[in-house]
C-alpha positions in Angstrom: -15.9 -2.7 -25.6 -19.0 -2.0 -23.5 -20.5 -5.1 -21.8 -24.3 -5.2 -21.8 -25.8 -4.1 -18.5 -28.5 -6.8 -18.8 -26.0 -9.6 -18.3 -25.7 -11.3 -14.9 -22.5 -10.6 -13.0 -20.8 -11.1 -9.7 -19.1 -8.1 -8.2 -16.1 -7.8 -5.9 -14.1 -4.9 -4.5 -10.3 -4.9 -3.9 -7.7 -2.4 -2.8 -4.0 -2.1 -2.5 -2.0 0.9 -1.4 -4.0 3.8 -2.9 -5.5 1.8 -5.7 -9.2 0.7 -5.6 -10.8 -1.8 -8.0 -14.4 -2.8 -8.7 -14.4 -6.1 -10.5 -17.4 -7.8 -12.2 -17.1 -11.4 -13.2 -19.3 -12.7 -16.1 -19.8 -16.2 -17.5 -18.5 -16.6 -21.1 -15.2 -16.4 -22.9 -14.9 -12.8 -24.0 -11.9 -10.5 -23.5 -11.3 -9.2 -20.0 -11.4 -5.4 -19.8 -9.9 -2.8 -17.4 -11.2 0.7 -17.6 -12.6 0.0 -21.1 -9.2 -1.2 -22.4 -8.4 -4.9 -23.1 -6.6 -6.4 -20.1 -3.4 -7.2 -22.1 -3.2 -3.7 -23.5 -3.8 -2.0 -20.1 -0.8 -3.5 -18.4 1.3 -3.5 -21.6 4.8 -4.8 -21.0 4.2 -5.7 -17.3 3.8 -9.5 -17.6 4.4 -10.1 -13.8 1.5 -7.7 -12.9 -0.7 -9.4 -15.5 0.1 -12.9 -14.1 -0.5 -11.8 -10.5 -3.8 -10.1 -11.4 -5.1 -13.3 -13.1 -4.0 -15.6 -10.3 -7.5 -16.1 -8.8 -8.8 -17.4 -12.2 -5.9 -19.8 -12.6 -6.2 -21.1 -9.0 -9.9 -21.8 -9.5 -9.3 -23.2 -12.9 -11.9 -21.0 -14.6 -9.7 -19.1 -17.0 -11.7 -20.1 -20.1 -15.2 -20.2 -18.4 -15.4 -16.6 -17.1 -14.1 -13.1 -18.0 -14.1 -9.9 -16.0 -14.6 -6.2 -16.3 -12.6 -4.0 -13.8 -12.8 -0.3 -13.0 -9.6 0.8 -11.3 -8.6 4.2 -9.9 -5.7 5.6 -7.9 -2.2 4.2 -7.3 0.3 2.9 -9.8 0.4 -0.1 -12.1 1.5 -2.6 -9.5 -1.0 -1.5 -6.9 -3.8 -1.6 -9.5 -2.9 -5.1 -10.5 -3.0 -6.3 -6.8 -6.3 -4.4 -6.3 -7.8 -6.3 -9.3 -6.5 -9.6 -7.9 -8.3 -9.0 -4.6 -11.5 -7.8 -6.3 -11.4 -10.8 -8.7 -11.0 -13.2 -5.8 -13.9 -11.7 -3.9 -16.1 -11.8 -7.0 -15.2 -15.4 -7.6 -16.3 -16.3 -4.1 -19.6 -14.7 -4.8 -19.8 -16.6 -8.1 -19.2 -19.9 -6.4 -18.7 -20.3 -2.6 -16.7 -23.6 -3.3 -13.8 -21.4 -4.5 -13.3 -19.9 -1.0 -11.0 -22.7 0.4 -8.9 -22.7 -2.8 -8.5 -18.9 -2.7 -7.8 -18.8 1.0 -5.1 -21.4 0.7 -3.4 -19.3 -2.0 -3.8 -16.3 0.3 -5.8 -14.3 -2.4 -8.6 -13.2 -0.1 -6.4 -11.1 2.2 -5.7 -7.4 1.7 -2.1 -6.4 1.9 -2.1 -3.9 4.8 1.2 -2.2 3.8 0.9 1.6 3.1 3.5 4.3 2.3 5.1 5.7 5.4 4.6 9.5 5.8 7.4 11.9 5.3 8.7 13.5 8.5 9.9 17.1 8.8 13.7 17.8 8.5 14.0 14.5 6.6 14.2 14.2 2.8 11.9 11.2 2.7 10.2 9.1 5.4 13.6 7.9 6.8 16.3 9.4 4.6 18.3 12.0 6.5 20.4 14.9 5.1 24.1 14.1 4.9 26.0 14.6 8.1 28.9 17.1 7.9 31.4 17.2 10.7 32.9 20.6 9.7 
């Protein structure tokens, strides 16, 4: 499902944890694509991630007017969904600046700053300690 490179698009970049997404928004009503796979198939049985990723389109009310193509790398499914959400919101602002207040009110233009805490020596994970034995 390659999208013609001649079409006009609006690009936005998003990230979450270790996932990075480059999202391009096109006018029309074709199927949205993630890494060359239809959006619904890419996220499979994760309806919450799919709903979260499409939130900017729903908030702006342009679900049937535009579609997107996303290239995602790194992270897991949840992080990739959130990276797509931020990239899509940024691309929609470039598409129409009037969407900025709507997306800001929904808190869709802010990157989630949380990252995984590093593992410390002697511990099993970042904070999990070995079991204490008195004798």
